[in-house]
Every structure is written in structure tokens, then in C-alpha cells.
N, C-alpha and C positions, 0 to 999 in steps of 0.2 A: 348731345350735350350731357355731361355727367350729372349725376344726382346733386353733387355739391355745387356745380355751376348753376344749376337750375334753382337751388335754394338761395344762392347768392343773388341771383337776378330777382327772385321774388322778394327777398329781404330788402333789397335796394328800392324796389317799388313801394313797399310798405313804408320804409323810412322816408322816402320822398313825400308821400302823402301826409305823413305825420308832421314833417317839417313845414308843410304848407298850411298847417292848422287843422287838418282833418282829424276826426275821431272815428273809432269803429262804431258803427250804428247798428249793423245787423250781420249775422253770420248764418249761412245756410250750408249744412253739411250734405254731401252727396257722395256717390261711389268714386268719383274722380277727384275728390278733394273737398275744397270749401269755396263758396262764393262769399266774399267779404264786401259789405257795403260801407263805404266811408262817407261821412257827412261833415261838411264844413259849417260849423255853427254860425259863422259870421254872415254868410250869404245863402245858406241852405242848399248849396250844390252838393251833388252826390257823385262819387266815383265808385265803380265796381271793379274788383280785382279777383281773378280766379287764382286760387292757391292750391297747388297740387302736391307739393312735397310735405312729408311728415314734419320735417324740421321747421319749415316755414309756418305750418299750422301751429306748432308748439310756440313759435316766436310770436305770432299775432295773439295767441291765447294768453300769453304772459302780459302782453301790452293791454289786452282787454281787461284782465284782472286788475292791473294797475290803474286803468282809467276808472273802473267801477269803485275801487277803493278810494280814489281821490274825490269822487262824487259824494261818498258817504260821510 
């Protein structure tokens, strides 16, 4: 799979979780990318997503900043 196709796949997974009402709860960086923990505030369920591409990491970082700004 090309880098762009992998990014598209990761972005679709992130968007799907966000559309279901999840918010980014925790991010753990490691050598293979990032582990992003999403939390659904309504029922406190969690979903974990492994993000490996640099573009997808930039994408969720932007979303995280937006979510933090909305809380303030």
C-alpha cells in the first residue's frame, strides 16, 4: 500500500470515530507512530487507533488542537 493510501485509510478511521461522537482523549508517541485513544463522552467507551503516517499524525494533531481550543 502506498504512503498516500495508508494516510487515506487512517484519516477515514479518524473521521469515522469523530462522526460517532468520539473525542481524542490520549496520545502516546512511539517509534512506529502514535497510539490515539478516542473517548465517547456519552457512554465512556474507548477506541484505540494506531496511526503510522506522518500526514495522519499531523491530521489528528490539528483536530486535537481544535478540540482543546473549543474547551477553553
